[in-house]
N, C-alpha and C positions, 0 to 999 in steps of 0.2 A: 689762516690770518683773515680777519673782517677786510671786506674791500669799503673803505671810506668814502663816501659821494662829496666831493671838493664842496665848500661852501661858498655860496655866492650872496656878496653883500649888497642890499639892496641900497636904495635911495634912502628911505626911512632910517635904515641904521646907519648909513654913513654919516648924516645928519646928527643923529644920537650919540655915535661913538665922537664926534668933533666936540659935542657939547660935553661930553663927559670928562674929555682929554683937556677942552679949554677951561671948564667951570662958565662960561659965559652965558646967560639966562637968553633962551631963545623961545618963540613959538612954536610947540611942536605940533600945530594944526595942521592937518592933512589936507586944507583948503589951498594950498600952494602946490598939491601935487599936481603931476601933469595932465591926470586924466579927470582931474576935476570939474572942469567945461564940459565933460560929458556925462554929469551927474545931475541927478534928478535932486533939486533942493527942496523940495516939497513931497510928501508921500503921494503917490497915485492916489486916485480917488479908491479903488479897488482895495487898496490895504486900508483904507479907512473904514469901508462899509463892511469887509470880511472879518476886520477886526470885532467892530462891534456886535455882529453875528456872533462869532466865537465868544464873547463875554457873555452874551444871553444864554448861551447854548452849554459852553462849557463850563462857566465859572460861579461858583456859587456867591452868594452875597460877601461870605465870610473870605472868599478868596482862593478856597479850596477847588482844584481843576477836576474835573471829573471825566471821564474815559467812559463813555455810555456803552459802549462796544465788550466791554472786560469785565462786566459786574460791578459798574460803576465805581472802579479800584480807583485811587489816585497814584501818583508816582513822581518821584524826584524829576525826572524829565520834563514830566508836563507841567511842573512847577517852574522849571528856568523856563521853559521854552515860553511861556506867559511872561515871564517877569523880562524877558529878553524881547520879546514882541512888544510889550507894554512900553518900556524904554525907548524902544525903536519909533514908536508910534505917537511917545508922549504922553502917556496914561499915567499920571503918577499914582491916583488915586487906585488903579485896578493892580499898578507895580507893588505896592505898600501892601495891599490885602495880600495879595499873593506868595511875596516872601515873609509876611508876617506868619501865615499859615503853615507855610512849610517850616520856620523856625520852631513853631510852637508844635506842630504834630509830627514831623521828620527827623528832628534834633532833641529837644527837650523831653529830658526823660527817657530816651532810647540810647543814645549815643554820648558817649563823653568828651567828644572833641567837635568840631564847629561843622563836620559833613554831614548830609541827609542820608536817611533811611531810603531805599531807594521805592518802597511799598507798603501801601496803606488800603485798608478796608476792611469787609466783615470777615470776620473769622467763623469758626465751624459754632459758635456759640451765639452768634448774630452780634458781638461786640464788634464796634468800629474802632480800628488802630491799627498799629504799625504790624506787617506782616512778615515782611524782612527786613532787618533792620541794617544789613549790608548797604555800603554806598554804592552808586555808580558815577565813575569817575566822569562820564560826560556832562552827567547832570550838574554834578558839583562846577567844574568846570564853565558851563554855561552860564550857572548862577553868578560866580565870581565875575564873570565877564560884564553880565548884567549890572551888577552891582557898581563896577567902574564906570561905566557909561552912565548909570543914574547920578554918579557922583560928579560928573562932569556936566551931565545934563542940567540937573538941577540946583549945582554948587552946592553938594551936601557932603560933607566931610565924614557923615557917620557911615553912610554907603562903602566909600573906600576901607575903613576899619572894618566895616564888616566882610568886604571882599579879602582882604590880607588876611584874618584870620582864617576864611575857608582856603586860601591858598596855602597859608603855612601848613594845614594838616593835610591837606591833598599832596602836598610834594612830600610830606614825611610819610603818609602811608599809602599814597596812591602811584609814586613813583619809584624806580628802582636801579638802580647802578650797575650794570653787567657789562665788563671788559670794557671799560672807558666809554660806556654810551647809556644815556639815560631813558626809561622807558617807562610810558603810562600803562600802569597797570588799569582793568576793566572794573577793578572791586576791591573790596578786602576779602572776596570768599572763591575765587577763580584762580589762586595759585596751589598746587599740590605738587609735594616732593621737589622735583626741578622741572616743573614745566607748569606756565603761566599761560595761560588763555586770554590773548588780547584782542581786541575789537580794533580793527583799521580806522573804523569810521568815527571813534572817538578821537583821533588826533587832530588836533586843530591849530595849524601853524601861528595863524594869524593872532588866535589868543595868547601864545605863548610870548608872540612879539611886546604884546600891551603888557600882560603881567609882567614881563621884565623890568619895563619900566616903572610900576608902581610899587613891585616886590622885589627891592635890591637883594633881599637877602639869601636869593636863590638863584641860581643860573638857571631860568626858565629857557632861554637861548639852544639851551643844549637841545630840548624837546623839539624845536625846529627841525635841528639836525635829524633827530632821530624819528620826524614824521616823514621825511623823504626818504631817508634810510629805510624805513619799514614798509612805507607805501611800495617803493621801486622794488624791494625784495620780494614783496608777497604779490605783486602783478605778475613778476617774471617766472612765477610757477604756477600760472595758470595758463590753459590755452589760449583764452581770449585776453590774455593779461587784463581781465577787469580784476580789481581787489576782492579778495573772499569775504566774508560775512566775518569770520573769525581766524585767527592764525597763532599757531603755538608756538612759546619762546622755553628754548631752553634754557636755564637760569643758571646751570654750569658751563654751559660751551658756548652760548649766547648765539646760538643758532635759532632760525626763524624756520616753521615747517609748516605744511597745509595741515589742517585737520581733517577729521572724515570728512566723506562726500557731502553729507548734509551739511556741514557748517562751513564747510569751502565754497559755496554758492555765491554769487552774486545777489542780492535779493535787497528785502527791506532794511538790513542794517547797512551794507555797502555801498549803495548809491551815496548816502550823505557824505562818502569820503569827497565826491566830484564837487557837491556844493562847498565843502570847507576848503577846498582847495583854489577852486574858482575865486572865494571872497580872499584867501590870501594873495592872489594873483592879481585880484582889484586893486587891494589896499595897499600891496608892499613891492608889488613887481620883482618878485623873486623869480630867475627865468627857470629855477626847479618847479616851479609850479605850471610853468608853461610846456617846459621839457616833458612833465608826466603826464599832462594832460593830453598830449598830443601824441604819446608814444602808447597810452591805455585806451583811448577813445575810438579806435579804429574799427574795432567792433561792432560797438553799438552803433557809430555812423553809417558802416556800411549794413547792417541789419535795420536800421530805419529807412533806408534810401531804397533797400530790396523790400522790404514789406507794409513798409508807413508804420509799424508798433513794434514795441518790445514787450517780449514775455516777461512777466511779473518775478519768476527765478529763473536762473541760468546756471547750469552746473559748468565747474570750472573748466570742463572740455569744449563748453559752448553749446551743448543740448539744451533746449528748450524745457524745462521742467513743469510750465504751467501755459497753459492755454489762455488764462487771461491776463490782461496788461497792469501796471502799477502806474496809477497818476501821480503818485508820493514819487517814485523813479523817475517819472516824466520831470516833474518839477526840479528835482535837484539836478539832472543832467543840463537841462537846456540852460543855464547863465555859463556852465563849463564849456559848450559846445558852441557858445556864441561868438567867439573871435577864431574859431577852428573850421567850423561848419556852420555858417550863418543861415545857411537854407533849412538846416536839419533842425536848428534851436528855434525857428520862426517857425518850424512846423508844429514840433514840442508844444511851442507856445499857444499856439492856435488851439491845438487840441485840448490842452488846458482849462483856458480859459473860454473854450465852448461850453463847458461843462457848468460854467459860475451861472448862479442864479438865487438869488434873495439873499446874496452876501455868504452864500457856500458854494465850494465845489464839488459837484458829484453828490457823493452819498453825504449829505450834512450830520450823519451821527458819527462819522468817522475822525477821531480826534487828530490821528496821524496825519492823515491827509489834509485837513483843514491847516495843520501847521506847516506842512511841507509843502504846499501849494502857497502859503503866503511867503515863507522865506524864499523859496525858489523865484515868486514873482517878482519881490523885494530886490533880488539881486540880479535880477533879468532885466530889470527897469532901471537898475543900477541907483536905487534909491538908498543910501549907504550913510546919509547924514549923521547920525551918532556918531559911526568912527571918526566923521571930522571934526568932532570937537575934542578928541584926543591930543 
């Protein structure tokens, strides 16, 4: 029998429920949230500077986001990150270009729905085109979220219509109900027989709360509950209590189990879990967020206080599998540790920002680092203004 984690109603959920029951109009802005006074109302200059540098280096004039370190490919993830950052910093011109390029090149002519092929680049014959038409659900949900934020930031209904079209197909093709619980699939090519390969770092409870307000046709709040159930279950299976990069779901029994040693490490995928849960905690104050962070970050805090750094890859038993660090990981972890271990979070922030020069963190050609250093810095400095418009 499955163990169900009790649902905790947040401040936002309570207000929304009251509105739904009474039908009385109200302003759902987060400006009245009890933590608003601690937030930054304007973007810190480092976010503006780094965004301009990112646009110059990674985004073509037509809106294609280029991953220079991977044979100049483009991905749905890259397009979605750019859209999210563009609306976050209120750059509508770049937002529209990146969105249009994605629709024209990752959807039109290669998919019959509103989701995006995940990989585009040069094939063996030298032709630039879609290389893998499977969708990646994290990118589609980030893009849909960016569109919702854009609809409120720029008061444009067309963005909301496009978001709803993506969400309808994401629900249909990218979620699966098993034994009373709904799961987010990683894409349309990672389920075989009775086993689905899931990525814990794709789960974004803050996004599902927002989707539930703008897409009433589907119960996105189910995925909020699944997010915490899956993360608690996955983390309980590692010696460090850190989430793994990947986990398997048995579609018959509903059992969640660790993948092989290589796939159950904590590394470049899994660190994103902490940024996503930290954002859910900041915006919605669900106690499950704080509980998960406090229970699963002990190993990280101890390692940092002992060594002043973290290995970029950690086995599920806690063995370092890389001698080098990942600044992406540092960026994702620091806002999650901010209220738990302020000294560790501050040291991480100092290490990250010490690498910032001429608009870039450390390796100026690392697309992944530049994105996650930006996201981590924005949340650490509590600049979440676009979400407060909702």
